[in-house]
C-alpha positions in Angstrom: -0.1 0.0 0.2 1.4 3.6 -0.8 1.2 6.6 1.0 -1.2 8.0 -0.8 -3.4 4.9 0.2 -2.4 5.1 3.5 -3.5 8.9 3.7 -6.7 8.0 2.0 -7.5 5.4 4.6 -6.4 7.6 7.5 -9.2 10.2 6.2 -12.0 7.9 5.8 -11.3 6.5 9.6 -11.6 9.9 10.6 -14.5 10.9 8.7 -16.2 7.3 10.4 -15.2 8.6 13.7 -16.6 11.9 13.2 -19.7 10.6 11.8 -20.0 8.1 14.8 -19.0 10.8 17.3 -21.6 13.0 16.0 -24.4 10.0 16.3 -23.5 9.3 19.4 -23.9 13.1 20.7 -27.3 13.1 19.0 -28.2 10.0 20.8 -27.3 11.1 24.1 -29.3 14.5 23.4 -32.3 13.0 22.1 -32.8 9.8 21.4 -36.6 10.4 20.3 -35.2 13.1 17.8 -32.4 10.7 16.2 -35.3 8.0 15.9 -37.5 10.6 14.1 -34.4 11.3 11.4 -33.5 7.6 11.0 -37.0 6.5 10.1 -37.4 9.3 7.8 -34.5 8.4 6.1 -35.0 4.8 5.7 -38.4 5.6 4.5 -36.5 7.7 1.8 -34.5 4.8 0.6 -37.4 2.3 0.3 -39.3 5.2 -1.7 -36.4 5.7 -3.9 -36.4 1.8 -4.8 -40.0 1.9 -5.1 -39.7 4.6 -7.8 -37.1 2.6 -10.2 -39.1 1.2 -13.6 -38.5 -2.3 -12.1 -40.6 -1.8 -9.1 -44.2 -2.0 -11.4 -45.6 -4.7 -13.3 -45.6 -2.5 -16.4 -42.1 -1.2 -16.3 -42.9 2.4 -15.8 -42.0 4.4 -13.0 -44.5 4.9 -10.5 -45.8 8.5 -9.6 -44.3 9.7 -6.6 -47.2 10.3 -4.5 -47.8 6.2 -5.0 -44.6 5.3 -4.3 -44.1 7.5 -1.3 -47.4 6.3 0.2 -46.6 2.6 -0.4 -42.9 3.1 1.1 -44.0 5.0 4.3 -47.0 2.1 4.6 -44.6 -0.7 4.4 -42.1 0.7 6.6 -44.7 2.1 9.1 -46.1 -1.5 8.7 -49.9 -0.1 8.3 -51.0 -1.7 4.9 -53.0 1.2 3.6 -52.6 1.1 -0.2 -53.4 3.6 -3.1 -52.5 0.9 -5.9 -53.4 -2.8 -5.8 -50.3 -4.7 -4.4 -50.7 -7.6 -6.2 -51.1 -6.3 -9.7 -49.6 -2.8 -9.4 -45.9 -4.1 -8.1 -43.6 -6.3 -9.8 -41.8 -9.1 -7.9 -39.1 -6.8 -7.2 -41.6 -4.2 -6.0 -43.1 -6.7 -3.9 -39.9 -8.1 -2.5 -39.0 -4.2 -1.6 -42.0 -3.8 0.1 -41.4 -7.1 2.2 -38.1 -6.1 3.1 -39.5 -2.5 4.5 -42.3 -4.4 6.6 -39.6 -6.6 7.9 -37.4 -3.3 8.7 -40.1 -1.0 10.1 -41.3 -4.2 12.3 -38.0 -4.8 13.9 -37.5 -0.9 14.3 -34.7 1.3 12.6 -33.2 1.6 15.7 -33.2 -1.8 16.6 -31.8 -2.8 13.1 -28.8 0.0 13.6 -27.8 -1.2 17.4 -27.9 -4.8 16.2 -25.5 -3.4 13.4 -23.5 -1.7 15.8 -23.5 -4.8 17.8 -22.3 -7.0 15.1 -19.3 -4.6 14.3 -17.9 -3.8 17.8 -19.1 -6.8 19.5 -20.7 -4.8 22.2 -23.6 -2.1 22.9 -22.2 1.4 23.7 -24.3 3.7 26.0 -25.5 5.8 22.7 -26.5 2.5 21.0 -28.4 1.7 24.5 -30.3 4.9 24.8 -31.4 4.8 21.2 -32.7 1.1 21.3 -34.0 1.7 24.7 -36.2 4.9 23.6 -37.7 2.4 20.7 -37.9 -1.2 22.4 -39.1 0.3 26.0 -36.6 -1.6 27.6 -36.9 -0.9 31.8 -33.0 -0.9 32.4 -29.9 -0.3 30.0 -28.6 -3.6 31.2 -31.6 -5.3 29.5 -31.4 -3.9 26.2 -28.7 -6.0 24.8 -30.6 -9.2 25.6 -33.9 -7.9 24.6 -32.5 -6.7 21.0 -31.4 -10.4 20.3 -34.9 -11.9 21.5 -36.4 -9.0 19.4 -34.7 -10.4 16.1 -34.9 -14.2 17.5 -38.7 -14.1 18.3 -39.8 -12.5 15.8 -37.9 -14.2 12.8 -38.7 -17.7 14.5 -42.5 -16.9 14.7 -42.5 -15.8 10.8 -40.6 -18.9 10.1 -43.4 -21.2 11.9 -46.3 -19.3 10.5 -44.6 -19.6 6.9 -44.4 -23.5 7.5 -48.2 -23.8 8.5 -49.0 -21.8 5.5 -46.8 -23.3 2.7 -48.4 -26.3 2.4 -51.8 -24.9 2.4 -50.8 -22.4 -0.7 -49.2 -25.6 -2.0 -52.5 -27.7 -2.5 -55.1 -24.6 -2.7 -58.4 -26.2 -4.6 -59.9 -22.7 -5.6 -58.4 -23.2 -9.2 -55.4 -21.2 -8.2 -52.9 -24.0 -7.0 -49.4 -22.8 -6.7 -45.8 -23.9 -7.6 -43.3 -24.7 -4.8 -41.6 -21.6 -5.3 -44.7 -19.5 -5.8 -46.2 -21.3 -2.6 -42.8 -20.6 -0.5 -43.0 -16.7 -1.6 -46.8 -15.9 -0.9 -46.2 -18.2 2.9 -43.3 -16.2 3.7 -44.5 -12.6 2.7 -47.9 -13.3 4.7 -46.4 -14.6 7.8 -43.9 -11.6 7.8 -46.7 -9.1 7.0 -49.2 -10.8 9.8 -46.3 -10.8 12.5 -45.6 -7.4 11.7 -49.2 -6.3 11.8 -48.7 -4.6 8.2 -51.7 -6.3 6.5 -50.1 -6.2 3.0 -51.7 -8.9 0.7 -50.0 -10.2 -2.6 -53.3 -11.7 -4.2 -55.9 -9.6 -5.9 -59.0 -9.0 -3.8 -56.9 -10.1 -0.8 -57.9 -12.9 1.5 -61.6 -12.6 0.7 -61.4 -15.8 -1.4 -60.4 -17.9 1.5 -63.1 -16.5 4.3 -63.9 -19.9 5.5 -60.4 -21.7 5.5 -59.1 -21.7 9.0 -55.7 -23.3 7.3 -54.9 -19.7 6.2 -56.9 -17.5 8.5 -56.5 -18.8 11.8 -52.3 -18.7 11.2 -52.6 -15.1 10.3 -54.8 -14.0 12.7 -52.3 -15.8 15.4 -49.4 -14.2 14.5 -51.4 -10.9 14.5 -52.0 -11.3 17.8 -48.3 -12.5 18.7 -47.0 -9.6 17.2 -49.4 -7.2 18.9 -48.2 -8.0 22.5 -44.7 -6.1 22.4 -41.4 -7.1 22.5 -40.9 -6.7 26.2 -43.9 -8.7 26.8 -42.5 -11.4 24.5 -39.1 -11.4 26.5 -41.3 -12.0 29.6 -42.9 -14.8 28.5 -40.2 -16.6 26.9 -37.8 -15.8 30.0 -40.7 -17.0 32.5 -43.7 -18.2 30.9 -43.8 -21.1 33.6 -43.6 -18.4 36.4 -46.8 -15.9 35.7 -46.6 -14.7 39.5 -43.2 -13.1 38.8 -44.5 -11.3 35.5 -44.2 -7.3 35.7 -47.2 -5.6 36.2 -46.8 -4.1 32.3 -47.1 -7.9 31.2 -49.8 -8.6 33.5 -51.8 -5.3 32.1 -51.0 -5.8 28.5 -52.2 -9.4 28.5 -55.3 -9.1 30.4 -56.5 -5.8 28.5 -55.3 -7.4 25.2 -57.5 -10.6 26.0 -60.6 -8.5 27.1 -60.4 -6.3 23.9 -60.1 -9.2 21.5 -63.0 -10.8 23.1 -65.1 -7.7 23.2 -63.9 -7.2 19.7 -65.0 -10.7 18.2 -68.5 -10.5 20.1 -69.4 -7.1 19.0 -68.3 -7.6 15.1 -69.8 -10.9 15.0 -73.2 -9.6 16.7 -73.5 -6.3 14.3 -72.3 -8.2 11.2 -74.3 -11.5 11.9 -77.0 -10.7 9.6 -75.5 -8.5 7.0 -75.8 -10.4 3.8 -73.0 -8.2 2.4 -70.5 -9.5 5.0 -71.1 -12.6 7.7 -75.0 -12.9 6.9 -74.3 -14.8 3.3 -72.0 -17.3 5.4 -73.1 -20.6 6.6 -73.0 -20.7 11.0 -69.6 -22.3 11.3 -67.9 -19.8 8.6 -69.7 -16.9 10.6 -67.9 -17.7 13.8 -64.6 -18.2 12.1 -64.8 -15.2 10.1 -65.9 -13.1 13.4 -62.8 -14.4 15.0 -60.7 -13.5 12.4 -62.2 -9.9 11.9 -62.1 -9.7 15.7 -58.1 -9.8 15.6 -57.6 -7.7 12.8 -58.9 -3.9 14.0 -56.4 -3.2 16.7 -53.3 -3.2 13.8 -53.5 -6.5 11.8 -55.3 -5.0 8.7 -56.1 -8.0 6.8 -59.9 -8.7 6.2 -61.8 -11.6 4.7 -64.9 -9.5 4.2 -65.5 -6.5 2.2 -64.9 -3.6 5.0 -66.9 -1.0 3.0 -70.1 -3.3 2.8 -70.1 -3.5 6.8 -72.5 -1.5 8.9 -71.5 1.7 10.6 -72.0 0.7 13.8 -69.2 -1.8 13.0 -67.0 0.9 11.7 -67.7 2.7 15.2 -66.4 -0.4 17.1 -63.6 -0.9 14.7 -62.5 3.0 14.9 -62.2 2.7 18.9 -60.3 -0.6 18.5 -58.0 0.6 15.9 -57.5 3.9 17.9 -56.4 1.7 21.1 -54.1 -0.5 19.2 -51.7 -2.9 20.6 -49.2 -3.4 23.3 -46.2 -0.9 23.7 -43.0 -1.6 21.7 -45.2 -3.9 19.2 -45.5 -3.7 15.8 -49.1 -2.5 16.4 -50.0 1.5 16.6 -52.6 3.3 18.2 -52.4 4.6 21.8 -51.7 1.3 23.1 -53.5 -0.9 25.6 -51.3 0.1 28.3 -52.4 3.6 28.0 -56.3 2.5 27.9 -55.5 0.1 31.2 -53.5 2.9 33.2 -56.5 5.6 32.7 -59.1 2.9 33.3 -57.5 2.1 36.6 -57.3 5.7 37.5 -60.8 5.9 36.5 -61.8 3.1 38.9 -59.4 4.6 42.0 -61.0 7.7 41.4 -64.5 6.4 41.4 -63.8 4.3 44.5 -62.3 7.0 46.4 -58.8 5.3 46.3 -55.8 7.7 46.8 -53.8 5.2 44.9 -53.9 3.7 41.5 -53.4 -0.3 42.1 -53.2 -3.3 39.9 -51.7 -7.0 40.9 -50.6 -5.9 44.0 -48.6 -2.8 42.6 -49.0 0.8 42.8 -49.0 2.7 39.5 -47.2 5.8 40.0 -48.9 9.4 39.1 -46.3 9.8 36.0 -47.8 7.1 34.4 -51.2 8.6 34.5 -49.8 12.0 33.3 -48.1 10.1 30.3 -51.2 8.1 29.3 -53.3 11.2 29.5 -50.6 12.9 27.2 -50.9 10.2 24.9 -54.5 10.1 24.8 -55.0 13.9 24.5 -52.0 14.0 21.6 -53.7 11.3 19.7 -57.4 12.7 19.8 -56.0 16.0 18.6 -54.2 14.4 15.8 -56.9 12.4 14.6 -59.5 15.3 15.0 -57.0 17.6 13.1 -56.4 15.2 10.3 -60.2 14.3 10.2 -61.0 17.9 9.9 -58.5 18.3 6.8 -59.3 15.3 5.0 -62.9 16.2 5.4 -62.0 19.5 3.6 -60.0 17.8 0.8 -62.1 15.0 -0.6 -65.7 16.4 0.6 -66.5 12.7 1.7 -68.8 11.4 4.6 -67.5 11.6 8.1 -67.8 8.0 9.0 -65.5 7.0 6.0 -63.0 9.8 6.6 -62.9 9.0 10.4 -62.4 5.3 9.6 -59.1 6.1 7.3 -57.8 8.7 9.4 -57.6 6.4 12.5 -56.5 3.4 10.4 -53.5 5.9 9.4 -52.9 7.0 12.6 -53.0 3.8 14.1 -51.2 1.8 11.4 -53.8 -0.4 11.1 -54.5 -0.8 7.3 -58.0 -1.6 7.1 -60.3 0.7 4.7 -63.5 1.5 3.5 -62.3 1.7 -0.1 -61.4 5.8 0.3 -57.5 5.2 0.4 -57.6 3.2 -2.5 -60.2 5.0 -4.6 -58.1 6.2 -8.3 -59.7 9.9 -7.9 -58.5 10.3 -4.3 -56.5 13.7 -4.4 -52.8 14.2 -4.1 -53.1 16.0 -1.1 -55.3 13.5 0.9 -52.5 10.8 0.1 -50.0 13.1 1.6 -51.7 13.7 4.2 -52.4 10.1 5.4 -48.5 9.3 4.9 -47.8 11.7 7.5 -50.5 10.3 9.7 -49.1 6.7 9.2 -45.4 8.2 10.0 -46.7 9.9 13.2 -48.2 6.6 14.3 -45.6 4.8 13.8 -42.9 6.9 15.4 -45.3 7.7 18.3 -47.3 10.6 19.7 -45.1 10.8 22.7 -41.7 10.3 20.7 -42.8 13.3 18.4 -43.3 15.0 21.5 -39.9 14.5 22.9 -38.4 15.2 19.8 -40.2 18.6 19.3 -39.5 19.8 23.0 -36.4 22.1 23.1 -35.8 21.4 26.9 -36.9 20.2 29.7 -38.1 22.3 32.4 -36.6 22.6 35.8 -37.6 24.3 38.9 -36.1 24.8 42.5 -39.6 25.0 44.0 -43.3 24.3 43.8 -46.3 26.1 43.7 -49.1 26.2 46.3 -51.8 23.3 45.6 -55.2 24.4 44.5 -58.3 22.0 43.2 -60.0 23.3 40.1 -63.6 22.0 39.7 -63.7 19.1 37.5 -66.8 17.6 36.3 
């Protein structure tokens, strides 16, 4: 190697060192702000890949707004689409979408931290801080093991679901039987899309043709449920699944609230759609029950559907609105304000109704800081949904029920749609607005607020207490 080569190598090392130093400084100052920037940068990469002519089935460059919308929807694991995934995108384009789902489901900062771990064989303080902000680890010492669990668990579950789906795709009896490679591709795509709560489909018409097929619908529903729990809960279940008494309050609250919401969702959607001839009413009783179970598992972020959502009753839309807004578990692939937020607010209301001084659950006291954070998340979510609904109403002139449904679906990164998003006449302004909503919903309202905050306020004194009249 010549002196010139040595000098060039030294400059590259210094440049990498400078970049790493800036990243570490940004991570220490504001992990949340770094998360927003990295997420936006990764979205830009996938939008660029979807913008190449090879990404479309026709070989023509996709309009920027559709490439942007699809890229954001994939990385934010939403599933809303402005074009049909099965027919509009080529095999390359669908592979890009699948990669975006996988990266977005794991979390951008999780990927970055794992790469740093692979290179340096250890996680530095800055890497632990940025990873902790995304996967919600309670202690920095827990970050490394949780990162490994995130990748191992998600990949293992996806492989297991793909293995279950593969023989069914291989032996379809609806006239669309598939070859080995095609069946393998579809199995992997649906497994990844389901566990990451993305809701993307690569069959024209989606899953409606398999409305009564338990070998396809039940594995997908199970993957959606598992992905919505959140990686901190998964970590506890993997480590101590035989010792539920040792589970932390977060795990118990998440599992309890999720189970209750799932049961309520199945019962309400089944009841409201049981006699609807355009959805469940046209099916035999056994298929109705199976479909109600599947549809009940989807609104909190799954995004798949075996019946036409646009044909459902408005009462069912309202139920789905509420479920989508709640979402899944913290640090999961699901969106919404999270079930933990709902659980804390419910416990606070119960404690107030009983006149209890403390908020308690499972033999533990919930700190007031958690209640304030839950209220902040709720108000931020409601404000964003209200503002976006008003804007989309003004842009499209559509009915409130449809607009509200699409807005909540985008904000909660769910992917269910009444058909408004995929309408070819939808204005570009509406697509940009929904893209922004998906980004905000995936990065999180608290993360966004923390990133925008210039500094924390510190005080050396506290003002006198006085209660305002409430209610």
